[in-house]
FIVEXSE-997460 format. One record per residue (C-alpha): residue in one letter; residue number from 1; z, x, y. Coordinates in nm, 3 decimals, padded with zeros to 5 digits. Example, Ala and Ser with C-alpha at 12.3 -4.5 7.8 and 13.67 -1.06 7.14 Angstrom:
- resn | resi | c3 | c1 | c2
- A | 1 | 00.780 | 01.230 | -00.450
- S | 2 | 00.714 | 01.367 | -00.106
***
This chain:
- resn | resi | c3 | c1 | c2
- M | 1 | -03.213 | 16.790 | -07.028
- A | 2 | -03.307 | 16.541 | -07.297
- M | 3 | -03.582 | 16.602 | -07.527
- K | 4 | -03.904 | 16.397 | -07.480
- N | 5 | -03.856 | 16.211 | -07.775
- A | 6 | -03.498 | 16.218 | -07.798
- P | 7 | -03.319 | 15.922 | -07.967
- A | 8 | -03.234 | 15.628 | -07.744
- G | 9 | -02.915 | 15.438 | -07.744
- T | 10 | -02.638 | 15.273 | -07.561
- I | 11 | -02.313 | 15.443 | -07.389
- R | 12 | -02.038 | 15.188 | -07.339
- Y | 13 | -01.747 | 15.238 | -07.112
- W | 14 | -01.421 | 15.115 | -07.167
- A | 15 | -01.115 | 15.066 | -06.922
- A | 16 | -01.081 | 15.352 | -06.661
- A | 17 | -01.389 | 15.506 | -06.794
- R | 18 | -01.576 | 15.175 | -06.697
- A | 19 | -01.420 | 15.148 | -06.347
- A | 20 | -01.528 | 15.514 | -06.287
- A | 21 | -01.879 | 15.468 | -06.399
- G | 22 | -01.921 | 15.155 | -06.215
- T | 23 | -02.086 | 14.987 | -06.506
- Q | 24 | -02.003 | 14.858 | -06.856
- E | 25 | -02.278 | 15.032 | -07.034
- E | 26 | -02.607 | 15.230 | -06.978
- P | 27 | -02.878 | 15.361 | -07.209
- Y | 28 | -02.917 | 15.714 | -07.335
- A | 29 | -03.206 | 15.922 | -07.436
- A | 30 | -03.048 | 16.230 | -07.599
- A | 31 | -03.042 | 16.414 | -07.919
- T | 32 | -02.668 | 16.518 | -07.891
- L | 33 | -02.370 | 16.376 | -07.747
- A | 34 | -02.324 | 16.672 | -07.508
- E | 35 | -02.660 | 16.600 | -07.357
- A | 36 | -02.604 | 16.234 | -07.327
- L | 37 | -02.268 | 16.285 | -07.143
- D | 38 | -02.450 | 16.569 | -06.917
- A | 39 | -02.703 | 16.303 | -06.825
- A | 40 | -02.433 | 16.050 | -06.761
- R | 41 | -02.271 | 16.312 | -06.544
- R | 42 | -02.578 | 16.373 | -06.347
- R | 43 | -02.629 | 15.995 | -06.300
- H | 44 | -02.291 | 15.919 | -06.152
- T | 45 | -02.258 | 16.236 | -05.926
- A | 46 | -02.178 | 15.988 | -05.641
- R | 47 | -01.879 | 15.887 | -05.812
- P | 48 | -01.663 | 16.199 | -05.856
- E | 49 | -01.386 | 16.028 | -06.042
- F | 50 | -01.625 | 15.966 | -06.329
- A | 51 | -01.647 | 16.326 | -06.427
- R | 52 | -01.281 | 16.352 | -06.419
- V | 53 | -01.211 | 16.074 | -06.612
- L | 54 | -01.479 | 16.191 | -06.860
- M | 55 | -01.294 | 16.503 | -06.949
- R | 56 | -00.984 | 16.309 | -07.063
- C | 57 | -01.174 | 16.061 | -07.282
- S | 58 | -01.250 | 16.030 | -07.654
- F | 59 | -01.562 | 15.937 | -07.805
- L | 60 | -01.686 | 15.731 | -08.083
- V | 61 | -02.058 | 15.789 | -08.202
- D | 62 | -02.168 | 15.491 | -08.404
- G | 63 | -01.813 | 15.408 | -08.504
- T | 64 | -01.689 | 15.748 | -08.621
- P | 65 | -01.437 | 15.938 | -08.382
- V | 66 | -01.567 | 16.266 | -08.265
- G | 67 | -01.220 | 16.432 | -08.224
- T | 68 | -01.224 | 16.790 | -08.148
- R | 69 | -01.587 | 16.857 | -08.268
- D | 70 | -01.812 | 17.031 | -08.034
- H | 71 | -02.006 | 16.773 | -07.851
- T | 72 | -02.347 | 17.000 | -07.899
- T | 73 | -02.303 | 16.956 | -08.276
- I | 74 | -02.294 | 16.571 | -08.258
- Q | 75 | -02.625 | 16.428 | -08.340
- L | 76 | -02.720 | 16.085 | -08.178
- A | 77 | -02.934 | 15.828 | -08.356
- E | 78 | -03.211 | 15.596 | -08.259
- G | 79 | -03.041 | 15.260 | -08.150
- G | 80 | -02.695 | 15.429 | -08.157
- T | 81 | -02.381 | 15.352 | -07.972
- V | 82 | -02.150 | 15.586 | -07.802
- E | 83 | -01.825 | 15.458 | -07.706
- V | 84 | -01.626 | 15.615 | -07.412
- L | 85 | -01.263 | 15.556 | -07.435
- P | 86 | -01.013 | 15.685 | -07.179
- P | 87 | -00.656 | 15.759 | -07.294
- F | 88 | -00.456 | 15.444 | -07.305
- A | 89 | -00.096 | 15.398 | -07.204
- G | 90 | 00.180 | 15.249 | -07.423
- G | 91 | 00.224 | 15.272 | -07.784
***
């Protein structure tokens, strides 16, 4: 659950993540990336593909790749942006 005075920002979905979410972007109010993603999963329970796609995505927080870092350790900022990037085909 997000904290009462948690930072607020925007989650942007790209490609397959956008299709699975049914939206290009939505707000977050969360202190960590893990909290923001948990809240997004709860918002999209009617779209089971969303949780599956999210498991395969990589994330940028304010332009910085998250990589393999634990999402509970990634602090979100007021006015920040989380980019949700599904795996891309090609090379």
